[in-house]
VOGU-3710 file (C-alpha; in Angstrom, 3 decimals, decimal comma):
1> mlegitfkys> 0,000/0,000/0,000  2,838/2,386/0,840  5,138/1,226/-1,983  6,472/4,160/-3,968  5,160/6,699/-1,429  7,326/9,303/0,277  6,379/11,665/3,105  7,300/15,332/2,904  6,962/15,769/6,697  8,042/12,297/7,730
11> fvlyflaivp> 8,709/13,407/11,332  4,936/13,688/11,842  4,707/9,906/11,562  6,365/9,638/14,990  3,046/10,808/16,456  1,613/7,429/15,484  3,315/6,153/18,628  0,638/7,830/20,743  -2,062/5,581/19,270  -0,999/2,425/21,179
21> liafwywkky> -0,416/4,577/24,291  -3,980/5,901/24,131  -5,236/2,354/23,537  -3,369/1,157/26,631  -4,804/4,069/28,707  -8,311/3,231/27,471  -7,925/-0,424/28,394  -6,716/0,453/31,911  -9,539/2,979/32,335  -12,107/0,418/31,187
31> lkhspdftfs> -10,908/-2,157/33,734  -10,944/0,458/36,496  -14,528/1,506/35,837  -15,871/-1,975/35,253  -17,924/-3,002/38,348  -16,782/-6,136/40,126  -19,381/-8,489/41,569  -18,706/-11,735/43,392  -20,957/-14,658/42,635  -20,809/-18,173/44,039
41> sldlfsgfkp> -21,865/-19,463/40,641  -22,415/-18,029/37,149  -24,812/-20,757/36,121  -27,666/-18,299/36,565  -26,370/-16,220/33,597  -25,439/-19,131/31,333  -28,474/-18,615/29,152  -27,777/-14,933/28,486  -25,670/-13,923/25,444  -24,153/-10,462/24,885
51> tikerlthlp> -26,266/-8,247/22,650  -24,898/-6,657/19,476  -24,816/-3,346/21,269  -22,680/-4,868/24,020  -20,342/-6,462/21,456  -19,881/-3,079/19,751  -19,297/-1,113/22,905  -15,648/-0,445/22,017  -16,330/0,326/18,337  -16,434/4,147/18,756
61> filkmialsl> -13,018/4,125/20,415  -11,597/1,889/17,669  -13,000/4,221/15,021  -11,409/7,187/16,790  -8,013/5,485/16,829  -8,245/4,601/13,124  -9,290/8,169/12,312  -6,431/9,568/14,390  -3,918/7,322/12,616  -5,227/8,325/9,177
71> livalsrpqs> -5,132/12,035/10,049  -1,535/11,762/11,302  -0,529/10,112/8,022  -2,386/12,843/6,092  -0,516/15,527/8,055  2,822/13,922/7,074  1,847/14,763/3,444  2,307/11,505/1,530  3,390/11,917/-2,106  4,229/9,782/-5,094
81> fstgenvyte> 6,608/10,868/-7,840  6,644/10,190/-11,561  9,909/10,711/-13,368  10,880/10,632/-17,004  12,720/12,297/-19,834  11,679/14,356/-22,810  14,086/13,567/-25,627  14,561/15,915/-28,556  16,680/14,689/-31,433  17,988/16,729/-34,319
91> gidvamlldi> 18,426/13,919/-36,816  20,841/13,471/-39,688  19,900/11,905/-43,013  22,693/9,883/-44,573  22,993/8,417/-48,070  25,722/5,758/-48,315  27,084/5,459/-51,875  29,000/2,220/-52,455  31,045/1,373/-55,548  30,459/-2,283/-56,562
101> sgsmlaedfk> 32,464/-2,280/-59,794  34,721/-5,230/-60,620  37,828/-3,492/-59,290  36,294/-3,590/-55,796  37,206/-7,292/-55,742  40,910/-6,426/-55,524  42,454/-8,082/-52,482  44,712/-5,351/-51,157  41,989/-5,252/-48,446  40,936/-8,429/-46,659
111> pnrleaakfv> 39,076/-10,331/-47,916  38,621/-7,722/-50,669  37,727/-4,040/-50,994  33,982/-4,615/-51,327  33,655/-6,885/-48,299  35,868/-4,604/-46,222  33,693/-1,620/-47,184  30,501/-3,529/-46,348  31,946/-4,408/-42,949  32,768/-0,830/-41,953
121> idefiagrts> 29,466/0,485/-43,354  27,645/-2,106/-41,258  29,552/-0,932/-38,177  28,696/2,670/-39,006  24,977/1,843/-39,266  25,068/-0,116/-36,016  26,481/2,924/-34,223  23,615/5,237/-35,209  20,428/5,535/-33,167  17,916/7,944/-34,696
131> dkiglvvfar> 19,272/8,901/-38,121  17,638/7,923/-41,384  20,109/6,102/-43,607  19,785/5,046/-47,223  22,008/2,872/-49,405  22,893/3,474/-53,071  25,117/1,162/-55,122  26,775/1,983/-58,398  29,029/0,688/-61,132  28,217/1,606/-64,776
141> esftqcplti> 24,801/2,659/-63,501  23,348/3,400/-60,096  20,285/2,282/-58,161  18,899/2,575/-54,651  19,460/-0,590/-52,670  17,535/0,837/-49,687  15,710/4,180/-49,360  16,131/6,331/-46,258  15,013/4,365/-43,228  15,475/4,002/-39,490
151> dysvlrgllk> 14,821/0,271/-39,720  18,480/-0,612/-39,396  17,874/-4,367/-39,350  16,359/-4,203/-42,845  19,106/-1,854/-44,033  21,882/-4,116/-42,741  20,187/-7,128/-44,313  20,114/-5,416/-47,713  23,747/-4,393/-47,263  24,755/-8,030/-46,840
161> eirsgmiadg> 23,063/-8,921/-50,147  25,244/-6,538/-52,150  27,757/-8,224/-54,446  29,891/-7,264/-57,412  28,287/-8,007/-60,785  24,791/-6,776/-59,834  25,324/-3,958/-62,349  27,340/-3,822/-65,560  30,960/-2,911/-64,863  32,086/0,689/-64,869
171> taigtaiang> 32,286/3,651/-62,471  29,526/6,273/-62,665  30,421/8,570/-59,766  28,324/11,505/-61,031  25,226/9,341/-61,483  25,684/7,879/-57,996  25,874/11,358/-56,455  22,758/12,436/-58,365  20,935/9,362/-57,062  22,026/10,178/-53,513
181> vnrlkdseak> 20,884/13,795/-53,922  17,518/12,532/-55,133  17,195/10,498/-51,922  17,997/13,520/-49,721  16,668/16,600/-51,501  13,194/16,469/-49,906  14,504/15,667/-46,455  13,639/18,032/-43,589  16,621/16,924/-41,501  18,905/19,622/-40,125
191> skiiilltdg> 21,900/17,880/-41,643  22,076/15,896/-44,895  25,213/14,055/-45,908  26,479/11,657/-48,562  29,327/9,246/-47,912  30,773/8,193/-51,264  33,158/5,223/-51,368  34,928/4,337/-54,606  38,201/2,883/-55,854  38,209/4,176/-59,408
201> vnnsgeidpi> 37,883/6,931/-61,947  34,575/8,205/-63,295  34,177/6,565/-66,715  30,407/6,059/-67,043  27,117/7,807/-66,565  25,460/10,843/-68,041  26,198/13,288/-65,220  29,597/14,785/-64,565  30,745/14,341/-60,905  31,441/18,061/-60,469
211> taaqiaqtfg> 27,998/18,997/-61,787  26,426/16,452/-59,448  28,396/17,926/-56,529  27,162/21,412/-57,388  23,583/20,113/-57,377  24,219/18,581/-53,955  25,528/21,916/-52,706  22,322/23,595/-53,901  20,299/21,299/-51,629  22,618/21,815/-48,672
221> iriytvgvgt> 24,048/18,301/-48,867  27,589/17,696/-47,628  29,634/14,959/-49,311  32,389/12,928/-47,681  34,432/11,089/-50,304  36,500/7,991/-49,540  39,037/6,547/-51,946  39,934/2,910/-51,251  43,034/1,180/-52,550  46,641/0,676/-51,640
231> igeapypvqt> 49,441/2,788/-53,058  50,857/1,373/-56,289  49,489/-1,998/-57,419  46,985/-4,479/-56,026  46,257/-8,170/-56,660  43,067/-8,710/-58,636  41,438/-12,164/-58,984  40,831/-13,369/-62,531  38,862/-16,486/-63,444  40,642/-18,727/-65,951
241> pfgkryqtmp> 39,951/-22,235/-67,303  42,425/-23,426/-64,673  40,663/-21,674/-61,771  41,222/-18,369/-60,053  44,458/-16,602/-60,783  45,736/-13,248/-59,589  46,770/-10,398/-61,789  48,557/-7,351/-60,455  46,836/-4,162/-61,508  47,670/-0,497/-60,885
251> veideailkq> 45,508/1,348/-58,348  43,857/4,278/-60,100  41,803/6,630/-57,941  40,867/10,074/-59,228  41,755/11,808/-55,985  41,637/15,259/-57,594  37,952/14,826/-58,499  37,079/13,318/-55,090  38,780/16,195/-53,291  36,966/18,723/-55,472
261> iaqitdgqyf> 33,596/17,080/-54,801  34,234/17,272/-51,055  35,434/20,868/-51,275  32,399/22,053/-53,259  29,984/20,621/-50,689  32,002/21,585/-47,594  32,830/17,945/-46,919  36,148/16,088/-46,641  38,158/13,610/-48,686  39,752/10,537/-47,097
271> ratnnrklqe> 42,128/7,937/-48,482  42,002/4,389/-47,125  44,954/2,138/-47,942  44,031/-0,791/-45,674  41,225/-2,189/-43,526  42,298/-0,406/-40,347  42,518/2,971/-42,088  39,082/2,455/-43,612  37,605/1,776/-40,176  39,272/4,881/-38,776
281> iygeidklek> 37,829/7,020/-41,588  34,257/5,923/-40,949  34,842/6,366/-37,225  35,978/9,930/-37,868  32,952/10,665/-40,060  30,760/9,213/-37,341  32,230/11,686/-34,835  31,892/14,614/-37,251  28,241/13,884/-37,945  26,679/13,137/-34,574
291> trveitsyrn> 22,966/13,561/-33,974  22,171/16,385/-31,566  20,177/15,008/-28,657  18,625/17,126/-25,905  17,262/15,346/-22,848  15,085/17,154/-20,328  14,461/15,257/-17,108  11,320/15,855/-15,097  9,957/14,748/-11,716  6,299/15,324/-10,928
301> akelfygwls> 4,893/15,026/-7,403  1,362/13,760/-6,831  -0,240/14,656/-3,485  -1,868/11,660/-1,775  -2,971/13,137/1,549  -6,491/13,801/0,254  -7,441/10,146/0,463  -5,996/9,666/3,949  -7,707/12,856/5,158  -11,038/11,886/3,621
311> fgllflivef> -11,045/8,435/5,212  -9,946/9,903/8,564  -12,846/12,368/8,533  -15,215/9,612/7,420  -14,267/7,428/10,390  -14,772/10,434/12,736  -18,219/11,101/11,295  -19,219/7,448/11,668  -17,902/7,405/15,252  -19,761/10,613/16,074
321> glsrtylrkl> -22,987/9,254/14,651  -22,794/5,913/16,451  -21,783/7,528/19,755  -24,806/9,858/19,644  -27,320/7,288/18,488  -27,177/3,491/18,571  -24,105/3,200/20,823  -24,902/6,156/23,017  -23,856/5,669/26,651  -26,056/7,034/29,384
331> p> -24,387/8,472/32,496
//
């Protein structure tokens, strides 16, 4: 009954100790005023039973003691508290652009560039809480693998399904950016960003990367570009009639274009030469683009003394009524 209840004036509860003292005084007074008669035998009264009125003779006093106890508790001002938090989030909408061209199978990253990129993107998604994230893949063309969503389980599931060869080979960076802009342009988020990961040079598509970046700037979209690939040459798997063989190929990343894209949109360019560096880059972007969260705590007090006071007064009224009517004692 008292679980979760606090008392503002808890010291008042010490007055409850007078209730048993009054009860003891009443009992002693009752014995003192009870007449004593000596009988040789009580057989004469064996057929008489106490009336209801006699059985209830102490009821007014009991009601007074209950009322007194309830009023003391009411005076101690019992309260219950409800606590909580109002959370305001200023979300970020993110479009992840992932190159899935054939060169992403190069194994200068383990197990290869594409799988390494999928791993760090998955970690990035797992670290977000309230941001909408979409996924765009591109090679010669570009399509949306997942529109903006906060259902991260679905997004991560679709990320796992990505593989090289889903689109004809090539690298359409401008088209990918335009697709990402299309995902974000109608967003009402305070911050809109694109994270573009590629390992090549724009050689496909109908939209120039710089033009696409300028369109992104118009919509207030910031682009972080990430070039993946070691310095120099990288082993690339080639299928032959005798099984998989490796061919060493030069790493060609158009860093000048990627830097310009980032500069136009007030973003940054990063170069990842191994798995660890790639993880660090996405970790840095994660820190740069954190959702703003405001938490306001509140604690509301609910007064409970009304009930205790009401019942205390009710018991007093009942006692007063019985004492003046049915259980009235004549002098």
